[in-house]
N, C-alpha and C positions, 0 to 999 in steps of 0.2 A: 837534354838539358842541365845547364851547370848550376849548381847550390844559387851564386848570386843570382842568375837568369830564374831560377825557381821564385827566390823569394822576391823579384821583382814583379815577377807575374801574380803571386798572392798578393803584394801589396795593393798594385793595383784593383783586384777585386774585392779586398777588404775598402779602400776605400772610393770604392765606386758608387755610384747613384744611389743606392741602399744603405750607405753606411752614412752617407751628408742626409739624406731625409729622416734616417732614425735622430740624427743628433736635433735637425731642424724642428721636429715633435717634439723630441725631448725636450727641449726649451721655450717652444712655444707653450707646453702643456704647463710648466713649472710658472711663465709668463703668466699667462690668464688666469691661472689657480693662482698666482699669488698677487696678481694686481700691477703686477713688472716692480714689485718691492723694489728692486735692485735700481730702477731711477728716482722712485716715490722716493724712497727713504738711503738717498746718497748721503745729502748733507750729514744724517745722522749716522752714515756709515765713518764720512769722516771724522767726525766730533769723536764717537766711540775708539777710531783709531789713535787720535790723534790725544786724550784724554786719560781711558782707562788702564791702570798699570795691573789689574788683578784683584781691585779690592773682591771680600767676599768671596772670593773663588776658590776651587778644588783643582788640583793638578800637579805636574810635574815642573812646567815651564812657564813663563812670563809671558803674558801675550805677545807685544812686541819680537821677545827674541821668536816663538816659536812662527809669528808674521815672517820675521826676518830670513827664518831658516826654510820655510815654506816657498818664500820669493825667491828665495835664492837659487833654490831648488826651478821655481819657473822660469826664471829670468835666467835664459842660457844662450847655449849657442842659436836657438832657435829664435832669441831676437833679433839675431843680426843675419846668421848664413839661411836661416826659416822664412824669414820673413821677404828677404831678395830674392829667396829663391822660388815664392809665391807671385811676385812681378816677374823674375824669367821666365815663368812658366804657366803665368796666368793672366799676363799685361796689368795695366795698372789698374783696372776693376776688380782685381783681387783682394784687394787694400780694404774697399768697401766690404767684401764677402768676409774681410780678416773683421771688420767693427761689429757688422751684423752678430758675429760668432762669437765677439767679445762680448753685444750687447745681453744675448741672451745666455752666454758663458757665467756672467756675475748673478744670473740668478739660481743658474746649477750649480755653479760651486759653493753659493750660499749655503745651498739644500745638502749637497755632498758633507760641508762641515759642519752642520748641524745637526745630521745623524751621524757623523762620527760621534759627538758628544751624546748625544741622547744613547748610543747603544755602549759607550764604554763601561768599564768598571774601575775604579778607584778602591784598590785592596788597601786593606788595615796597614801595611807600613807604608802606604802614601804613593806607591806605585801604581801607574796606570795600564792595563791592559786593554786596547783599543785600534782600531783601524776601521780599514776599508771591508774587508772579507767580517767582519764582527756583525755590521750591520747587514750585507748580501746572507749572511746566513738564517738569517730573520725572515727572509722570504717565505711562504709556505708550502712544503712538499720539494719544491726542486734548491731551495736556499743554500743548504749544505755546499750540493755540488760544484753549484755555481761561484760558491765563496771558494772552493779549492779551483775552478778552473781560474776566478781572477787573480787567488795567488800565484799561482803557475805563471800567468800571461805578464805579471807585474814584475816578476824576478827575473824572466826573460828581457821585459822591457828594460827594467833595471841594467841589465849588458846592452840592450841596443843600445838605446838611445843616451843611454847617462854613465855609460861608462867608455862603449869605445868610440861613441860620436864626438862625447867630449876630450875624452885623451886624444884624441885624432885630431881637434880642432884647437887643443892648447898648443899641439904644437906644430901645427899650419899658423897659428898665431907668430909664433918664435920664428919659424922660418921666415915669416914677411919681414921680420928686422934682419934678419941672419943677410937676406937676399939685398937690403937695403947698404947692409955699410959692408958685407966681404963678399957679396956677389954669387954667382952661379954655381960655386965652386959644391958638386952632388956629396963629396967625401965632407965637407963642415957641414953641410944641410944633415947629413944623417947625426952626425957627432951629435947637433945642436938638439934635433928631436932625439934621441938618445937619452941624452944627458938632460933636457926639460924632463922626458917621460921617466925616468930616477929621482929626481927631485920632486914630481907630482905623486908619485909612489910612495914617498919616505912622508909628505907632509899629509897626504890622504890619512894614510897609519896613524900617522900619530894623534891626528883629529879624532878619527872614526872609534878607536879604541877608548875615547871617555862617553860614548853613546850619545844621546839625543840632547843629553845636557850642555856638553863641549860643543857638538856642532852646533846647539842654538846660541852659545855663546860666540863661538867664531864669527856665524853669522850675522849677529849681532851689530860687529864692527864690521863689515868686510861691505856689507848688501848696501847701506846708506851710500857708503864712498864709490861702490862699485855703478850703482845708477845714477847718482850725480856724473861722475865721470863721464859715462858716455852719453847723458842727456846733453849736457855741457857743450860738449865737441859737435854732437849732431845739430843739434840748434846752429852752431857755427855756421855748417854747411847751408841749413836752411837761411840764415841771415846770407852769406855769400852767393846763393841764388835764390833770394828773396822776390824778384820779377818774374819767376816761373814756378809761386806758388800757384796764384791763379789757374792757370794751364795745367798745371799737377792735379788738382784738385777736380778740373772740370774733366781731365780726363779719367779718374777714379771714379767718379757716378756717372758718365756717360759711358764707360765701357765695361762698367759692371753687368750691363743692360745689351749692349749689342757689340758686338762682331770689333776688334781692335785690326788694323792690318800693323805690317811690320817692317822694319827696316834693316838693310845688312844681311841679305837671305835669309830670314825666319820666315814661317809660312804666315803669320801671324797667329792672333790667341781667341779663343771661342768663348762665347758664356761659358758654356761649362767648365771651360778650364780656369776663367776666372773664378766660379763658384768654388769648382772642386779644391782648387790649392789656395784657393783663400780660406777653407775649411779647414783642409787637413793642416797648412800650417799656421792657422789661429790655434787650431785643439793641441797643436805640437807645443806650442807657443806657450799658453796660459793651464792648458791640461785640464779645462773644465769641463766634465763629464767622464772623463777618464777614469776618475776615481782614486789618484796617487795622493794628492794633498790630502785628504781624508787621514790618512795615514800619518801627517805631521799634525795635524790641528787636534787629534783625539787625546794630545799630551798636553794642551794650554790649558793653565791657570785661569779658570772663569767662572762667574756665577751664575750666567745661563745660559743654556746651550743658541738660542738664538743670537746670541749678541758674537758670536764665533762668525756668525752670518755677515755679519757687518765688516769681518778684515777680509771673507773672501770676495766680497765686492771691489775693496780696495786693490785687492794682490791681484785681479783679473783687469783691474783698468789700468793700476801701474805698467802693469806686463803688455799688455796689447793695445788699449788707447795710448798711453805714452810713447814708449819705448819703439814696438814695432812699428806705430806710426814713422817715427822718428827716422829708422830705420828705412822702411819704403819711400817715407818724402825727400831722404838725402838721394838716392837712387831716381827717383821719379824729375825731382827739380835738378838735380846735374845730366839729366837725359843719359847718363851713361847707356841705361838700358837698351834703349836705343841703337846710341853710336857703337857701344862696345857688346853686341849680341850673343858673342861666344862667352861673356864672361856671367858667370852664376855665384850664387853663395856669398861667402864672405869676401872673396875677391870682387864682386859686383860692387860692394859696398866699400872694399878697401880705394878702387877708383874714385869712388864719389869723395873719400875722404882725400886722396892723393891731391885731385883739382884744386883743393881747397888749402892743405895743410903740409901738401910736398911730401918734402924725405923726413919729415916726423909725423906722417899718415902710419906709416907701419908703427910705429911705437905705441901710438893712441891707441889705434885699434888693436894691436898686438895685446897689450893692459886691460882693453876689456873683454878681448875673447878670452885669454885663461882666467880673468877671477869671474867671469858668467860662466865656462865651465866648471872651473874649479868648486864654485860652491853649489853648482847643481848636481857634482859628483858625491859631493860631504852628506846632502841632505837625503838624497835619492840611496844613498847607502844605507840610509836608517827607515827609509822606505821599504827598501828591498829587505832589511831585518825584521821589517813588524811582519811582513808576511812570510816571510823565511819561518821565521818561530812559530806561528797560525798554522802553517802548512807539516813542518815536521817535529815541532814541541807539542802543540795542543792538540792537534789530529792524529799524528804519528804516534803521540807520547814518547818522543826519543830526549836523552836527558838535555835539557836546556843549555848549558853552558858550552858542552863542547859544542852542540851545534851553531852556536852563535860566534863562535870563535874562527870557526872554519867558515861559516858565512863571511866574516869579516877576511881572512884570510884570501879567502875566493875572490874577493872586490878588489883587492888591490891587485892579485896577478896581472891581469888584462891589462893595466896602465901602460906598463912600458911598452909590451906588443904593439900597440894599439897606438901608440906614439910615432912609430916607425914605421906603418905602413899606408903613407900618402896613397897607393894605389887602390886600396878598399874603400875610400874614401864614399861612391855611392852605394856599394853593397852597405858600408854601418848606415847611413842615411835609410835605404828601403826597408833595414830590417826594424829599423828603427819605428818609423812610419806602421810598419806592420804590426808591430806589438803592439802598440797605441790603439790598435782599431781595435786588435783583438780583445784587448785590457777594459776598453771603453761599453765591448756587448755587458755583460753582466753587470757592470755597474750602473749603466741606464738601466736596465730592465730593474733594480732595486730603485734608483733614485724615481722612477716615473710610478712605480708601486708606493714608494713610502712617503712619496712628496706631500701627502696631505697632514702626516704627524710632523714633518721638519717645515712645512707653510704654517702650519697651527701655532709651534714653539715661536718661529720667526715674529707670525704676528705678534702673540701675548709679549712678545719682548718689547717691540717698539709702543705698543697699545697699551700694556700695562706696567710691564716693569723698571722701564726709565723713568716714571711717574713716582714709583711708590721710593726708588732709588734718589729721587732729587735731580737727576740727570737734564731731564726736561720739566718746565715750569708747567703747569698744569691751567 
């Protein structure tokens, strides 16, 4: 077997029934013992997100800037290519299971975020030491070993899904524009991919050299723009196909529980495929349960750990309930997933956009792909840096500055090669899925074990703290 075949085989094992059951059980445990706080307290989450500016808090970066950076990592290629792939592989019913994944994911993300704030240390100079491995290591007995395993898996995932995939897809977005205006000339396409790879590598290097503050500052301006850009044009497609929205929603709920026949030579979609790809792409998109986002939230300026859960709720809501739903519904209402069964990932969404925006579609979607991927690459560099530091500096006691510079250099190197290798597209995605699955295992163990601590802090926030600060009237 070749390396890509081995990766694809392992990906199938990791994302089989056991992984889905584990994710569902973790979400159910948190939801039940937390009283579905992610739904009951959603208005408070929205109010906190809008109004809180970091008053009385400790940390390195303001709440919205950290949220923007983390959301920039979460809202990535998975929201376009991943969500549409779920429909291609799982049928219309996959969207329903993405919604279920999101509802449970909002609760899981809140718990993860709180654990990151609970376990962090604010050093005398104001710097923060924290992240996912810092709460995993608190598990009795196996904690330190699981924390190391998580750090290794996350570092690999940084490259798999958030360097390789993102660089490849930014180049793909540029390729759409080049083909539309300059034709199918392979030489021109390669040159365009190479140029964008170089530009991307330089830009990423300039931003990541400034650490988490510069990444958050960049995301503070880019993330609101990129989310609005995609939502507006996505809604434009839905308006154009408004008459098919009832049919699409009917298919989503019907085929979540029954097999769906397919046209155009496809064999059809089973309920298992709908569940499997709905959860796989849902997690890939919102990252709930994977343990990635706590590496960013640990640096948030906040007055109560439970408050950070509100930002986690809003992050998953925007990512999956809003943006992924728009992607899937454009594919479903335009009927391209039935009429063009050979298309998948970004080309599937591109076809839906082309039917409404014509020759402007490559530019519209190309900008979305580029911004989604760029913000993901920047924040995931920081996630990797946190775990790289934990592995090599905190655990192996190697000198901090040389190791951090080594990480930043290693992060930039693969960008150009990945940009010019479209033939490895599937391999990059399989490797990314595999890493996400492996990364989630130790994190879910810690989240389930430590969830009573997190849920107690969340309850203390919404039942006591908000009344003492006057945010909610008694």
